[in-house]
VOGU-3710 file (C-alpha; in Angstrom, 3 decimals, decimal comma):
1> msvaspilav> 55,703/-42,655/27,878  57,905/-41,735/24,786  56,747/-39,131/22,448  56,685/-40,110/18,784  58,995/-38,221/16,435  57,151/-35,821/13,922  56,556/-37,437/10,565  57,138/-34,039/8,991  59,171/-31,206/10,573  59,970/-27,841/8,956
11> rglklsirtd> 62,668/-26,031/10,906  63,822/-22,460/10,209  62,979/-22,551/6,533  64,015/-19,462/4,600  63,434/-19,274/0,926  63,845/-16,522/-1,568  63,057/-16,109/-5,325  65,033/-13,960/-7,803  62,675/-11,618/-9,797  63,116/-8,787/-12,329
21> egiarildhi> 62,331/-6,454/-9,413  64,979/-7,954/-6,958  65,095/-10,730/-4,330  61,686/-11,649/-3,015  62,025/-13,294/0,439  58,917/-15,405/0,371  59,581/-17,749/3,403  61,448/-16,226/6,406  61,638/-18,595/9,320  58,819/-21,172/8,907
31> dfalqpghil> 58,643/-23,672/11,806  56,056/-26,491/12,444  55,923/-30,152/13,253  53,368/-32,713/12,244  52,769/-35,716/14,481  52,014/-39,199/12,999  48,264/-39,710/12,444  47,494/-36,048/12,985  46,149/-33,393/10,704  47,902/-30,029/10,938
41> givgesgcgk> 46,447/-26,933/9,352  48,552/-24,275/7,726  46,512/-20,871/7,816  47,226/-17,507/6,370  45,854/-14,957/3,863  46,704/-15,059/0,296  50,311/-13,954/-0,195  51,627/-15,358/2,948  53,621/-17,984/1,381  51,530/-21,119/1,865
51> stliravlgi> 51,722/-22,446/-1,728  55,545/-21,769/-1,796  55,708/-23,714/1,421  54,001/-26,754/-0,103  56,341/-26,539/-3,203  59,427/-26,481/-0,964  58,210/-29,683/0,923  57,425/-31,344/-2,401  60,593/-30,271/-4,091  58,986/-28,505/-6,992
61> lplgatveag> 60,206/-24,987/-6,542  60,322/-22,568/-9,619  63,499/-21,487/-11,316  65,200/-18,673/-9,431  64,215/-20,063/-5,999  66,906/-20,521/-3,312  66,632/-22,236/0,045  68,743/-19,840/2,256  68,376/-21,796/5,501  66,359/-24,496/7,316
71> dvdfagekll> 65,462/-28,148/6,998  62,460/-30,205/5,799  62,557/-33,496/7,591  60,151/-36,144/6,377  60,329/-39,493/8,482  63,971/-39,131/8,895  64,699/-37,968/5,313  66,300/-34,501/4,658  64,115/-33,561/1,681  65,970/-30,411/0,815
81> rlperelsrr> 69,195/-32,505/0,335  67,693/-35,189/-1,938  68,333/-35,022/-5,768  65,351/-34,598/-7,955  65,415/-38,208/-9,153  65,074/-39,662/-5,641  62,269/-37,261/-4,750  60,315/-37,998/-7,924  60,667/-41,792/-7,687  60,907/-42,544/-4,002
91> irgsrigfvp> 59,086/-39,736/-2,112  56,885/-37,493/-4,070  53,674/-39,331/-5,218  54,584/-42,586/-3,421  55,207/-41,741/0,308  53,762/-38,283/-0,011  50,439/-37,783/-1,780  48,993/-34,536/-3,014  45,460/-33,168/-3,239  45,557/-30,012/-5,420
101> qdpylalnpv> 43,297/-26,942/-4,865  41,343/-26,869/-8,083  39,688/-30,190/-9,266  38,815/-28,496/-12,679  42,486/-27,784/-13,579  44,279/-30,863/-11,911  43,106/-33,451/-14,410  44,200/-33,637/-18,028  40,929/-33,143/-20,075  42,123/-35,280/-23,103
111> fkigrqvlei> 42,811/-38,518/-21,145  40,373/-40,883/-19,384  40,580/-41,058/-15,572  41,869/-44,680/-15,642  44,739/-43,834/-17,926  45,864/-40,874/-15,786  45,749/-42,370/-12,284  46,945/-45,784/-13,298  49,998/-44,216/-14,926  50,729/-42,539/-11,514
121> mrwhapgrga> 50,543/-45,898/-9,862  52,783/-47,659/-12,494  55,377/-45,009/-11,995  55,248/-44,741/-8,212  54,332/-48,196/-7,131  56,252/-50,368/-9,715  56,199/-53,515/-7,580  52,550/-54,251/-8,449  51,031/-55,419/-11,742  48,569/-53,682/-13,881
131> aqhrerligl> 45,657/-55,759/-12,637  46,531/-55,122/-9,006  46,678/-51,356/-9,677  43,424/-51,332/-11,331  41,902/-53,379/-8,518  43,350/-51,046/-5,878  42,093/-47,903/-7,746  38,509/-49,163/-8,122  38,396/-50,009/-4,488  39,616/-46,487/-3,518
141> lrrvhlpdae> 37,074/-44,845/-5,915  34,330/-46,908/-4,147  35,833/-45,810/-0,792  35,621/-42,124/-1,627  31,972/-42,871/-2,642  32,351/-42,249/-6,425  29,291/-43,636/-8,212  29,975/-46,562/-10,585  33,701/-46,647/-9,721  34,603/-49,200/-12,440
151> aaldryphqf> 33,002/-47,421/-15,246  34,542/-44,134/-13,988  38,007/-45,289/-15,267  36,663/-45,067/-18,933  35,290/-41,490/-18,484  36,824/-38,220/-19,048  37,224/-35,377/-16,405  34,446/-33,298/-17,876  31,906/-36,013/-17,297  32,318/-35,544/-13,510
161> sggqrqrlli> 31,038/-32,834/-11,145  33,478/-30,649/-9,192  32,883/-32,769/-6,005  33,259/-35,965/-7,961  36,536/-34,657/-9,325  37,847/-33,950/-5,991  36,961/-37,375/-4,848  38,947/-38,651/-7,818  41,998/-36,650/-6,780  41,766/-37,899/-3,111
171> aaalacgpel> 41,701/-41,464/-4,401  44,705/-40,676/-6,669  46,634/-39,198/-3,662  46,010/-42,421/-1,809  46,714/-44,783/-4,662  50,304/-45,563/-3,807  49,781/-45,968/-0,137  51,415/-42,720/1,192  52,347/-41,991/4,732  51,714/-38,283/4,358
181> viadepttal> 49,030/-36,472/2,267  49,386/-32,699/1,584  45,980/-31,103/0,820  46,167/-27,597/-0,737  42,814/-25,769/-0,096  40,882/-28,772/-1,567  37,457/-27,422/-0,678  37,870/-23,905/-2,001  36,239/-24,393/-5,442  33,380/-26,466/-3,944
191> dvttqqqila> 29,967/-25,455/-2,713  29,281/-25,486/1,027  27,396/-28,905/1,120  30,086/-30,600/-0,986  32,776/-29,010/1,049  31,362/-30,602/4,250  31,166/-33,925/2,638  34,859/-33,710/1,443  36,052/-32,628/5,033  34,289/-35,567/6,526
201> llrelteefg> 35,758/-37,956/3,988  39,341/-36,595/4,649  39,037/-37,202/8,355  37,518/-40,642/7,817  40,436/-41,628/5,447  43,186/-40,272/7,763  41,865/-42,434/10,471  41,222/-45,446/8,377  44,604/-45,521/6,614  46,642/-44,181/9,428
211> lsmlfvthdl> 47,704/-41,093/7,403  49,171/-37,845/8,505  47,907/-34,716/6,773  49,240/-31,299/6,047  46,034/-29,063/5,219  46,507/-25,696/3,855  43,655/-23,198/3,947  42,687/-19,595/4,577  39,457/-20,673/6,424  39,659/-20,969/10,256
221> gvvaelcdet> 36,225/-22,565/10,241  37,632/-25,475/8,167  40,693/-25,744/10,544  38,291/-25,902/13,513  36,341/-28,850/11,998  39,240/-30,846/10,651  42,644/-30,094/12,102  44,345/-31,381/15,391  46,960/-28,676/15,315  47,368/-25,386/13,555
231> cviyagqtve> 50,135/-23,155/12,321  49,399/-19,656/11,498  51,808/-17,918/9,045  51,900/-14,342/7,987  54,188/-12,788/5,389  56,318/-15,899/5,131  56,783/-16,372/8,942  55,230/-18,571/11,615  53,381/-16,275/14,016  51,471/-18,749/16,306
241> sgptrellda> 51,092/-22,547/16,439  49,669/-24,979/18,778  46,628/-27,359/19,289  43,693/-26,170/17,273  41,099/-25,974/20,048  43,347/-23,981/22,387  44,653/-21,728/19,629  41,028/-20,897/18,380  39,502/-20,595/21,912  42,347/-18,290/23,236
251> pkhpytrall> 44,420/-16,912/20,306  47,506/-15,073/21,528  48,838/-13,366/18,477  47,090/-10,217/17,059  47,044/-11,670/13,609  45,170/-14,838/14,728  42,686/-12,817/16,608  42,224/-10,553/13,514  41,680/-13,644/11,288  38,984/-14,877/13,736
261> achpdrsdsf> 37,304/-11,596/13,658  36,936/-11,914/9,894  35,144/-15,363/10,319  31,253/-15,112/10,526  31,039/-18,101/12,733  33,429/-16,635/15,209  32,382/-13,008/15,372  29,088/-11,220/15,957  30,191/-8,522/13,455  32,316/-8,975/10,345
271> igipgsvpsp> 35,537/-6,921/10,777  38,182/-6,936/7,983  41,769/-6,554/8,442  42,986/-3,154/7,270  45,712/-3,023/4,705  47,347/-5,926/3,021  50,189/-8,526/3,266  53,390/-6,681/2,700  55,513/-7,252/-0,407  58,322/-9,811/0,106
281> lraapgcrfa> 60,512/-7,521/-1,806  60,476/-4,968/0,857  60,458/-6,594/4,364  60,086/-4,208/7,254  62,727/-4,300/9,951  60,177/-4,973/12,856  57,154/-7,095/13,013  55,531/-7,635/9,588  52,081/-7,389/10,944  52,742/-4,178/12,839
291> prcaearpac> 51,295/-1,751/10,201  47,930/-3,520/10,313  47,931/-4,452/13,984  45,490/-2,623/16,287  47,797/-3,441/19,278  51,076/-2,336/17,750  53,512/-0,375/19,935  56,581/1,525/18,783  58,882/-1,413/19,698  56,892/-3,463/17,194
301> tmrpphldtl> 58,106/-1,429/14,169  61,823/-1,155/15,366  62,741/-4,917/16,027  61,268/-8,264/14,981  59,927/-10,593/17,621  61,809/-13,573/18,940  60,879/-16,471/16,785  60,740/-19,163/19,489  58,765/-17,520/22,184  56,519/-19,998/24,203
311> iegrrvdcvl> 53,215/-18,758/25,825  51,439/-21,226/27,969  53,017/-24,161/25,830  52,148/-22,460/22,492  54,550/-20,718/20,241  53,753/-16,998/19,766  56,017/-14,714/17,800  55,026/-11,244/19,061  56,987/-8,488/20,569  54,275/-7,985/23,163
321> ydelesvva> 55,244/-11,240/24,839  59,121/-11,237/24,359  59,880/-9,721/27,674  57,131/-11,591/29,674  57,717/-15,213/28,762  60,426/-17,734/28,476  62,311/-18,141/25,083  63,290/-21,541/23,775  67,051/-21,934/23,540
//
């Protein structure tokens, strides 16, 4: 049986940003592959490069950013090589939808919902008429369980609760019929009950519309509930990736184990990770997690781990495993 090609593959991505203090290496060898119809979770603490990774995929990097190496392959398209006009008209918003983190900041407060979302549809799906756009949007608002969907088009963002705004943004992300949806911590600003409802809705919509989803979060509990595969990143590097259930049941990398120890559902006692994510301006020569790692050895601080080590079919970038397991050519 043939294996489907990934709908999104990020290979060896290295990215730096020029700052007043010097060159900040935000991403340094990020690797993952998202299979069609799957949900892949990107997990890491604040400052690990998750937001910059999303911006690189969407092609909305800030001034001063330079992609030094690597590829972002979306359904056969090399996104890093496409001009901005092609990305904005043909890929971003049409084939790739986006659900932002904060539903309170993502919508313009001075325009009604209908005007904002229908303008997106007019721009990214020009083959349909205004009546078709309106009919599809109302249908999507009903599908995401927004009360009185038709009347919602004539209301302003402040007239909706946080959970309702997030449902609006999910509908907007689906409006042009994308193949891939990127969700950037879409439940962070919501209460626990609403968070569970949104997670269930995202899973339902992924299956119903045949979508693939890149889900960015710092919460391993959310990953366990939603994602098929998981990629753990630390200080701009992929440190462990694999099927979610296997990764969470038997984590190999010390950083993954440390994250699990911080989660109340996965640990009998809350144990924080000492220290903080290192500055991208001053990358250490060895493993970047070594100063915070309880299992670190002298070799960890002297050389970086191989970046393609396979442990029991999972990728694990750790010096402790380099000499014991095979390395992908």
